[in-house]
Every structure is written in C-alpha cells, then in structure tokens.
The first five atom37 places (N, CA, C, CB, O) and aatype in JSON, in Angstrom:
{
  "aatype": [12, 14, 9, 14, 3, 13, 19, 5, 15, 14, 7, 13, 9, 9, 10, 7, 10, 0, 0, 9, 7, 7, 17, 19, 13, 16, 16, 17, 10, 1, 12, 1, 8, 7, 18, 14, 10, 6, 7, 16, 17, 7, 5, 5, 9, 11, 14, 19, 16, 15, 7, 6, 16, 15, 6, 1, 10, 1, 10, 19, 16, 5, 6, 2, 0, 5, 10, 0, 0, 6, 10, 7, 0, 12, 11, 3, 1, 19, 0, 16, 10, 6, 1, 9, 0, 16, 3, 7, 7, 15, 1, 10, 0, 1, 6, 9, 3, 3, 10, 1, 8],
  "atom_mask": [
    [1, 1, 1, 1, 1],
    [1, 1, 1, 1, 1],
    [1, 1, 1, 1, 1],
    [1, 1, 1, 1, 1],
    [1, 1, 1, 1, 1],
    [1, 1, 1, 1, 1],
    [1, 1, 1, 1, 1],
    [1, 1, 1, 1, 1],
    [1, 1, 1, 1, 1],
    [1, 1, 1, 1, 1],
    [1, 1, 1, 0, 1],
    [1, 1, 1, 1, 1],
    [1, 1, 1, 1, 1],
    [1, 1, 1, 1, 1],
    [1, 1, 1, 1, 1],
    [1, 1, 1, 0, 1],
    [1, 1, 1, 1, 1],
    [1, 1, 1, 1, 1],
    [1, 1, 1, 1, 1],
    [1, 1, 1, 1, 1],
    [1, 1, 1, 0, 1],
    [1, 1, 1, 0, 1],
    [1, 1, 1, 1, 1],
    [1, 1, 1, 1, 1],
    [1, 1, 1, 1, 1],
    [1, 1, 1, 1, 1],
    [1, 1, 1, 1, 1],
    [1, 1, 1, 1, 1],
    [1, 1, 1, 1, 1],
    [1, 1, 1, 1, 1],
    [1, 1, 1, 1, 1],
    [1, 1, 1, 1, 1],
    [1, 1, 1, 1, 1],
    [1, 1, 1, 0, 1],
    [1, 1, 1, 1, 1],
    [1, 1, 1, 1, 1],
    [1, 1, 1, 1, 1],
    [1, 1, 1, 1, 1],
    [1, 1, 1, 0, 1],
    [1, 1, 1, 1, 1],
    [1, 1, 1, 1, 1],
    [1, 1, 1, 0, 1],
    [1, 1, 1, 1, 1],
    [1, 1, 1, 1, 1],
    [1, 1, 1, 1, 1],
    [1, 1, 1, 1, 1],
    [1, 1, 1, 1, 1],
    [1, 1, 1, 1, 1],
    [1, 1, 1, 1, 1],
    [1, 1, 1, 1, 1],
    [1, 1, 1, 0, 1],
    [1, 1, 1, 1, 1],
    [1, 1, 1, 1, 1],
    [1, 1, 1, 1, 1],
    [1, 1, 1, 1, 1],
    [1, 1, 1, 1, 1],
    [1, 1, 1, 1, 1],
    [1, 1, 1, 1, 1],
    [1, 1, 1, 1, 1],
    [1, 1, 1, 1, 1],
    [1, 1, 1, 1, 1],
    [1, 1, 1, 1, 1],
    [1, 1, 1, 1, 1],
    [1, 1, 1, 1, 1],
    [1, 1, 1, 1, 1],
    [1, 1, 1, 1, 1],
    [1, 1, 1, 1, 1],
    [1, 1, 1, 1, 1],
    [1, 1, 1, 1, 1],
    [1, 1, 1, 1, 1],
    [1, 1, 1, 1, 1],
    [1, 1, 1, 0, 1],
    [1, 1, 1, 1, 1],
    [1, 1, 1, 1, 1],
    [1, 1, 1, 1, 1],
    [1, 1, 1, 1, 1],
    [1, 1, 1, 1, 1],
    [1, 1, 1, 1, 1],
    [1, 1, 1, 1, 1],
    [1, 1, 1, 1, 1],
    [1, 1, 1, 1, 1],
    [1, 1, 1, 1, 1],
    [1, 1, 1, 1, 1],
    [1, 1, 1, 1, 1],
    [1, 1, 1, 1, 1],
    [1, 1, 1, 1, 1],
    [1, 1, 1, 1, 1],
    [1, 1, 1, 0, 1],
    [1, 1, 1, 0, 1],
    [1, 1, 1, 1, 1],
    [1, 1, 1, 1, 1],
    [1, 1, 1, 1, 1],
    [1, 1, 1, 1, 1],
    [1, 1, 1, 1, 1],
    [1, 1, 1, 1, 1],
    [1, 1, 1, 1, 1],
    [1, 1, 1, 1, 1],
    [1, 1, 1, 1, 1],
    [1, 1, 1, 1, 1],
    [1, 1, 1, 1, 1],
    [1, 1, 1, 1, 1]
  ],
  "atom_positions": [
    [[0.14, -26.62, 48.07], [0.69, -27.11, 47.34], [2.31, -27.15, 45.89], [-0.28, -27.14, 47.25], [2.87, -26.55, 44.97]],
    [[2.29, -27.89, 46.43], [4.01, -27.65, 45.96], [4.89, -27.23, 44.48], [4.6, -28.99, 46.18], [4.34, -27.82, 43.55]],
    [[6.18, -26.31, 43.92], [6.07, -25.65, 42.56], [6.69, -27.69, 42.0], [7.51, -23.64, 42.19], [7.23, -28.44, 42.82]],
    [[6.4, -28.11, 40.55], [6.85, -29.15, 40.6], [8.88, -28.77, 40.27], [5.81, -30.08, 39.48], [9.17, -27.67, 39.8]],
    [[9.83, -29.62, 40.52], [11.28, -29.3, 40.08], [11.42, -28.4, 38.65], [12.05, -30.77, 39.87], [11.7, -27.22, 38.41]],
    [[11.19, -29.23, 38.06], [11.16, -28.68, 36.37], [10.76, -27.23, 35.73], [10.14, -29.54, 35.64], [11.27, -26.72, 34.73]],
    [[9.84, -26.75, 36.47], [9.24, -25.24, 36.43], [11.06, -24.1, 37.03], [7.37, -25.17, 38.07], [11.6, -23.06, 36.66]],
    [[11.3, -25.15, 38.06], [12.58, -23.9, 39.2], [13.82, -24.63, 38.48], [12.68, -24.15, 41.68], [14.7, -25.16, 39.16]],
    [[13.85, -24.64, 36.89], [14.67, -25.55, 36.46], [15.35, -24.4, 35.95], [14.2, -26.75, 35.58], [14.75, -23.53, 36.57]],
    [[16.4, -23.63, 35.07], [17.25, -22.99, 34.62], [16.96, -22.65, 33.14], [18.36, -23.61, 34.88], [17.22, -21.5, 32.78]],
    [[16.51, -23.43, 32.33], [15.59, -24.14, 30.85], [14.67, -23.49, 30.95], [0.0, 0.0, 0.0], [14.47, -22.54, 30.18]],
    [[13.73, -23.86, 32.05], [11.86, -23.88, 31.51], [12.63, -22.46, 31.68], [9.94, -24.61, 32.66], [13.03, -22.05, 30.59]],
    [[13.0, -21.39, 33.03], [13.34, -20.01, 32.93], [13.51, -19.01, 31.43], [14.59, -20.07, 33.62], [12.97, -17.92, 31.21]],
    [[14.26, -19.66, 30.68], [14.79, -19.62, 30.12], [14.28, -19.47, 28.44], [15.35, -20.38, 30.64], [14.45, -18.85, 27.39]],
    [[13.66, -20.38, 29.03], [12.56, -20.82, 27.82], [11.07, -19.62, 27.55], [11.83, -22.59, 28.42], [10.46, -19.15, 26.59]],
    [[11.03, -19.56, 28.92], [9.88, -18.76, 29.57], [10.38, -16.99, 28.83], [0.0, 0.0, 0.0], [9.61, -16.21, 28.27]],
    [[11.1, -16.89, 28.96], [11.82, -15.92, 28.79], [12.06, -14.95, 27.63], [12.66, -16.36, 29.04], [11.97, -13.73, 27.48]],
    [[12.69, -16.83, 26.27], [12.93, -16.22, 25.14], [11.05, -16.19, 24.69], [14.24, -17.19, 24.06], [10.97, -15.63, 23.59]],
    [[9.74, -16.58, 25.15], [8.38, -17.06, 24.54], [8.13, -14.86, 24.74], [7.02, -18.77, 25.91], [7.51, -14.14, 23.95]],
    [[8.76, -14.47, 25.84], [7.95, -13.15, 26.31], [8.53, -12.81, 25.28], [8.07, -12.26, 27.73], [7.95, -12.83, 24.19]],
    [[10.05, -12.34, 25.44], [11.16, -11.15, 24.65], [10.94, -12.11, 22.74], [0.0, 0.0, 0.0], [11.71, -12.44, 21.84]],
    [[9.89, -12.17, 22.92], [9.71, -13.52, 21.2], [8.61, -12.49, 21.0], [0.0, 0.0, 0.0], [8.35, -11.57, 20.23]],
    [[8.03, -13.16, 22.25], [6.65, -11.32, 21.64], [6.75, -10.3, 21.47], [5.61, -10.66, 22.32], [6.18, -9.5, 20.73]],
    [[7.93, -10.17, 22.56], [7.89, -8.68, 22.91], [8.5, -8.09, 20.92], [9.39, -8.22, 24.73], [8.11, -7.14, 20.22]],
    [[9.42, -9.07, 20.68], [9.93, -8.42, 19.1], [8.92, -8.27, 17.66], [11.18, -9.5, 18.57], [8.62, -7.6, 16.68]],
    [[8.72, -9.33, 18.35], [7.01, -9.1, 16.32], [5.54, -8.45, 17.27], [5.94, -12.02, 15.11], [4.55, -8.36, 16.54]],
    [[5.39, -8.17, 18.22], [4.77, -6.72, 18.32], [5.32, -5.76, 18.0], [4.45, -6.35, 19.35], [4.68, -4.89, 17.39]],
    [[6.47, -5.6, 18.25], [7.67, -4.4, 17.88], [7.17, -3.75, 16.81], [9.24, -4.93, 17.45], [6.62, -2.64, 16.73]],
    [[7.46, -4.73, 15.82], [7.94, -5.06, 14.11], [7.01, -4.94, 13.83], [8.53, -6.31, 13.43], [6.72, -3.99, 13.11]],
    [[6.34, -5.59, 14.13], [4.56, -5.06, 13.94], [3.8, -4.17, 13.51], [4.0, -4.87, 14.74], [2.9, -4.07, 12.67]],
    [[4.93, -2.85, 15.09], [4.02, -2.13, 14.91], [4.99, 0.01, 13.83], [3.2, -2.21, 16.94], [4.83, 1.13, 13.36]],
    [[6.13, -1.51, 14.35], [6.97, -0.38, 13.21], [7.24, -0.72, 11.83], [8.43, -0.06, 13.65], [8.37, -0.84, 11.36]],
    [[5.8, -0.91, 10.99], [5.4, -1.54, 10.28], [3.89, -1.51, 9.76], [5.78, -2.43, 10.71], [3.4, -2.38, 9.05]],
    [[3.45, -0.77, 10.07], [2.16, 0.12, 10.16], [0.91, -1.07, 10.44], [0.0, 0.0, 0.0], [-0.27, -0.9, 10.14]],
    [[1.49, -2.36, 11.12], [0.36, -3.44, 10.85], [-0.23, -3.39, 12.41], [1.01, -5.19, 10.25], [0.45, -3.26, 13.43]],
    [[-1.87, -3.56, 12.3], [-1.9, -3.44, 13.56], [-2.29, -4.06, 14.47], [-2.23, -2.76, 13.76], [-3.18, -4.81, 14.07]],
    [[-2.08, -4.19, 15.65], [-2.4, -4.32, 16.5], [-3.74, -5.15, 16.83], [-2.25, -3.35, 16.76], [-4.54, -4.33, 16.37]],
    [[-4.43, -6.03, 17.23], [-5.23, -6.59, 17.86], [-4.63, -7.37, 19.33], [-5.81, -7.39, 16.87], [-3.62, -7.78, 19.88]],
    [[-6.17, -7.23, 19.46], [-6.39, -7.55, 21.27], [-6.81, -9.15, 21.54], [0.0, 0.0, 0.0], [-6.62, -9.66, 20.44]],
    [[-7.13, -9.89, 22.17], [-6.87, -11.24, 22.53], [-8.28, -11.83, 21.86], [-6.6, -11.5, 24.28], [-8.89, -12.88, 21.64]],
    [[-8.33, -10.69, 21.75], [-10.2, -11.77, 20.73], [-10.49, -11.44, 19.42], [-12.12, -11.31, 21.4], [-11.36, -11.88, 18.66]],
    [[-9.46, -10.44, 19.24], [-9.49, -9.99, 17.44], [-9.76, -8.79, 17.16], [0.0, 0.0, 0.0], [-9.84, -8.4, 16.0]],
    [[-9.92, -8.09, 18.11], [-10.33, -6.13, 18.0], [-9.55, -5.32, 18.16], [-11.22, -5.45, 18.95], [-9.02, -4.84, 19.16]],
    [[-9.46, -5.13, 17.01], [-8.49, -3.63, 17.1], [-7.36, -2.61, 18.48], [-9.71, -2.61, 16.82], [-8.0, -1.67, 18.96]],
    [[-6.7, -2.67, 18.75], [-6.71, -1.63, 18.88], [-5.52, -0.82, 18.69], [-7.2, -1.56, 19.79], [-5.7, 0.37, 18.94]],
    [[-3.92, -1.26, 18.19], [-3.39, 0.43, 17.63], [-3.97, -0.28, 15.89], [-0.82, 1.05, 17.9], [-4.6, -1.31, 15.61]],
    [[-3.23, 1.18, 14.78], [-3.83, 1.91, 14.99], [-5.07, 2.11, 14.82], [-3.4, 2.42, 14.74], [-5.81, 1.61, 13.98]],
    [[-5.43, 3.25, 16.07], [-7.59, 3.85, 16.03], [-7.64, 4.25, 14.51], [-8.26, 5.89, 17.32], [-6.77, 4.82, 13.84]],
    [[-9.01, 3.77, 14.09], [-8.87, 4.61, 12.04], [-9.78, 6.64, 13.09], [-11.24, 2.99, 9.69], [-10.19, 6.67, 14.25]],
    [[-9.77, 7.71, 12.23], [-10.37, 8.69, 13.16], [-10.48, 8.94, 11.89], [-9.79, 9.61, 14.41], [-10.02, 8.32, 10.93]],
    [[-11.34, 10.23, 11.96], [-11.37, 11.17, 10.95], [-10.6, 11.58, 9.62], [0.0, 0.0, 0.0], [-10.49, 11.69, 8.4]],
    [[-10.13, 11.71, 11.05], [-8.13, 12.86, 9.97], [-7.77, 11.75, 8.56], [-5.55, 12.7, 11.66], [-7.53, 12.01, 7.38]],
    [[-7.89, 9.63, 9.75], [-7.89, 9.21, 8.27], [-8.32, 9.21, 7.09], [-7.93, 8.6, 8.16], [-7.78, 9.32, 5.99]],
    [[-9.64, 9.03, 7.51], [-10.62, 8.79, 6.51], [-11.4, 9.32, 5.43], [-11.22, 8.53, 6.93], [-12.13, 8.92, 4.53]],
    [[-10.55, 11.28, 6.27], [-10.21, 12.15, 4.96], [-8.88, 11.42, 4.6], [-10.0, 13.99, 5.23], [-9.18, 10.26, 4.34]],
    [[-8.08, 11.53, 4.53], [-6.68, 11.61, 3.96], [-7.26, 9.5, 2.99], [-4.81, 11.8, 5.85], [-6.85, 8.7, 2.14]],
    [[-8.02, 9.64, 3.67], [-7.61, 8.3, 2.36], [-9.19, 9.11, 1.42], [-7.89, 5.68, 3.18], [-9.18, 10.27, 1.03]],
    [[-9.74, 8.67, 1.33], [-10.92, 10.31, 0.79], [-9.64, 10.62, -0.85], [-10.81, 12.6, 2.82], [-9.24, 10.24, -1.95]],
    [[-9.58, 11.75, 0.39], [-7.97, 13.04, -0.36], [-7.51, 11.91, -1.77], [-5.75, 13.28, 1.4], [-7.81, 11.99, -2.96]],
    [[-6.48, 10.64, -0.88], [-5.97, 10.07, -2.39], [-6.28, 9.49, -2.86], [-5.15, 9.66, -2.72], [-5.68, 9.24, -3.9]],
    [[-7.35, 8.82, -2.57], [-8.26, 7.85, -3.51], [-9.09, 8.85, -4.9], [-9.66, 7.04, -2.3], [-9.08, 8.42, -6.06]],
    [[-9.85, 10.34, -4.51], [-9.76, 11.14, -5.52], [-8.17, 11.12, -5.94], [-10.35, 12.51, -5.13], [-7.64, 10.52, -6.88]],
    [[-7.58, 11.98, -4.92], [-6.2, 12.62, -6.89], [-6.09, 11.35, -7.65], [-3.74, 13.19, -6.54], [-6.33, 11.39, -8.86]],
    [[-5.55, 9.5, -6.74], [-5.83, 8.37, -7.98], [-6.24, 8.56, -8.67], [-6.36, 7.44, -8.01], [-5.48, 8.46, -9.63]],
    [[-7.51, 8.93, -9.02], [-8.56, 8.83, -10.01], [-8.49, 9.84, -10.53], [-9.8, 8.58, -9.67], [-9.19, 9.76, -11.54]],
    [[-7.7, 11.55, -10.39], [-7.64, 11.83, -11.36], [-6.48, 11.34, -11.84], [-7.88, 12.89, -11.45], [-6.57, 10.86, -12.97]],
    [[-5.54, 11.32, -11.38], [-4.39, 11.0, -11.84], [-4.32, 10.13, -13.61], [-3.87, 10.11, -10.58], [-3.88, 10.27, -14.75]],
    [[-5.36, 8.97, -12.46], [-6.04, 7.77, -13.56], [-6.07, 8.69, -14.75], [-7.83, 7.04, -13.16], [-5.09, 9.18, -15.31]],
    [[-7.63, 8.89, -15.11], [-8.06, 10.14, -16.07], [-6.87, 10.67, -16.63], [-8.83, 11.37, -15.31], [-6.97, 10.82, -17.85]],
    [[-4.93, 11.25, -15.75], [-4.45, 12.66, -16.75], [-4.32, 11.65, -17.72], [-2.87, 13.81, -16.4], [-4.56, 11.84, -18.92]],
    [[-3.78, 10.1, -17.03], [-2.78, 9.14, -17.7], [-3.73, 8.54, -18.89], [-2.12, 7.84, -16.56], [-3.07, 7.97, -19.75]],
    [[-5.28, 8.55, -19.16], [-5.46, 8.06, -20.77], [-5.31, 9.15, -20.92], [0.0, 0.0, 0.0], [-4.8, 9.04, -22.03]],
    [[-5.31, 10.35, -20.73], [-5.07, 11.94, -21.65], [-3.68, 11.4, -22.0], [-5.06, 13.83, -20.62], [-3.7, 10.88, -23.12]],
    [[-3.06, 11.37, -21.7], [-1.23, 10.93, -22.39], [-1.25, 10.23, -23.16], [-0.1, 10.23, -21.61], [-0.74, 10.44, -24.26]],
    [[-2.09, 8.72, -22.69], [-1.83, 7.77, -23.26], [-2.53, 8.02, -24.65], [-2.16, 6.64, -22.49], [-1.75, 7.98, -25.6]],
    [[-3.91, 8.29, -24.98], [-4.23, 9.21, -26.12], [-3.34, 9.43, -26.78], [-4.69, 10.33, -25.89], [-2.74, 8.68, -27.55]],
    [[-3.07, 11.17, -26.4], [-1.88, 11.6, -26.95], [-0.87, 10.88, -27.78], [-1.3, 11.97, -26.06], [-0.38, 11.37, -28.81]],
    [[-0.64, 9.95, -27.41], [0.77, 9.65, -27.88], [0.7, 9.09, -28.47], [1.66, 9.27, -27.37], [1.77, 8.71, -28.95]],
    [[-0.44, 8.57, -28.94], [-1.07, 7.23, -29.9], [-1.31, 8.45, -30.51], [-2.45, 5.9, -29.48], [-0.67, 9.12, -29.7]],
    [[-1.6, 9.0, -31.05], [-1.85, 10.42, -32.41], [0.01, 11.12, -32.6], [-3.41, 12.35, -31.45], [0.59, 11.44, -33.64]],
    [[0.56, 11.16, -30.99], [1.4, 11.82, -31.55], [2.21, 9.99, -32.32], [2.32, 13.08, -30.23], [1.61, 9.83, -33.38]],
    [[3.05, 8.98, -32.17], [3.9, 8.39, -32.73], [2.44, 8.38, -34.49], [4.57, 6.69, -31.59], [2.02, 9.48, -34.87]],
    [[2.26, 7.89, -34.77], [1.07, 8.03, -35.42], [1.16, 8.75, -36.69], [0.18, 8.65, -34.6], [1.04, 8.13, -37.75]],
    [[1.33, 9.8, -36.67], [1.76, 10.98, -36.88], [3.65, 10.75, -37.41], [1.36, 11.88, -35.36], [4.27, 10.99, -38.44]],
    [[4.08, 10.05, -35.77], [5.62, 9.75, -36.6], [5.74, 8.85, -37.31], [6.74, 9.49, -35.91], [6.82, 8.53, -37.81]],
    [[4.73, 8.29, -37.48], [5.15, 6.86, -38.04], [3.97, 7.0, -39.4], [4.85, 5.26, -36.67], [3.34, 5.96, -39.58]],
    [[3.78, 7.66, -39.93], [2.67, 7.36, -40.94], [3.34, 8.81, -41.99], [0.63, 7.49, -40.13], [3.64, 9.95, -41.66]],
    [[3.4, 8.0, -43.49], [4.19, 8.71, -43.91], [4.03, 9.63, -44.64], [0.0, 0.0, 0.0], [2.96, 9.22, -45.09]],
    [[4.23, 10.83, -45.31], [4.34, 12.44, -44.9], [3.35, 12.38, -45.97], [0.0, 0.0, 0.0], [2.36, 12.98, -45.54]],
    [[3.11, 11.92, -47.18], [1.67, 12.03, -48.23], [0.26, 12.11, -47.05], [1.49, 10.18, -49.48], [-0.56, 12.99, -46.8]],
    [[0.54, 10.42, -46.4], [-0.73, 11.11, -46.88], [-1.3, 11.99, -45.11], [-2.11, 9.54, -47.68], [-2.47, 12.28, -44.84]],
    [[-0.03, 12.24, -44.16], [-0.6, 13.37, -43.08], [-0.89, 14.35, -43.91], [0.41, 13.95, -41.89], [-1.67, 15.16, -43.4]],
    [[-0.51, 14.64, -45.17], [-0.4, 16.32, -46.16], [-1.79, 16.05, -46.77], [1.15, 16.57, -47.73], [-2.39, 17.04, -47.19]],
    [[-2.46, 14.69, -46.88], [-3.24, 14.74, -47.65], [-4.6, 15.34, -45.92], [-3.26, 13.06, -48.78], [-5.51, 16.16, -45.79]],
    [[-4.05, 14.51, -45.19], [-4.82, 14.52, -43.97], [-5.57, 16.64, -43.78], [-3.35, 13.83, -42.43], [-6.63, 17.24, -43.66]],
    [[-3.83, 16.96, -43.92], [-3.95, 18.16, -43.17], [-4.28, 19.05, -44.63], [-2.44, 18.61, -42.11], [-4.11, 20.27, -44.66]],
    [[-4.59, 18.53, -45.42], [-5.91, 19.37, -46.62], [-6.66, 19.77, -47.13], [-6.28, 19.5, -47.1], [-7.0, 20.81, -47.68]],
    [[-7.29, 17.81, -46.69], [-8.7, 17.72, -46.28], [-9.46, 18.72, -45.41], [-8.81, 16.6, -45.66], [-10.61, 19.08, -45.67]],
    [[-8.53, 19.29, -44.02], [-9.44, 19.77, -42.79], [-8.77, 20.38, -42.82], [-9.88, 19.24, -41.56], [-8.1, 20.54, -41.8]],
    [[-8.43, 21.26, -44.19], [-8.35, 22.85, -44.22], [-9.65, 22.6, -45.2], [-6.68, 23.83, -44.89], [-10.57, 23.3, -44.79]],
    [[-10.04, 21.83, -46.38], [-11.47, 22.41, -46.83], [-12.1, 21.96, -46.47], [-11.95, 22.52, -47.87], [-13.27, 22.25, -46.69]]
  ]
}
C-alpha cells in the first residue's frame, strides 16, 4: 500500500515533530513542578508514594496541628494584653485588688 502524498509533505512532518515536541515540553513542565505523571489509562507513574513520603506527610500534619494550637494560645494572650492596654487604669487596679483579697 503506497503512502499518501500529504504524509510525505514537509508541513505534515513539521506538524508531527511540533506535536511530539509539545508533548515532551509539557511532560518536562509537569515533572519540574511536581505534578504526578500518568500513564495511558490514568495510572500514576511518577512520583511513586513511598513509606518515607507518608511518614513526612504525617510529621508535617502533626507539626501543623501543634502550630495551630500555639497560634490559638497566642491569640488569647494578645487579646488579654489588648484588654489590659485599652481598659481604664482604675478598673485594672480594682481587678488586681480583688485578686489580692
């Protein structure tokens, strides 16, 4: 079976090379920015999740929870300091005297 003339034309070859080049470029971009690579049927090829990755994710999640709790405590302290700074001096003196007795 003979190859059609349009397949042998330079424009068709350039178009094919441009499509392949575009595919290579987008794959490189996905790898560079950490997006997972997928196979033909959608299965994940890279990056493969390992035990080390799962452990790091667990540690980061735990650290995030600790930092959120610390942030909540700091917000409470700042609110107390703001209340002390904005309240009148007589009220603060009265509360301190109440605490002493």
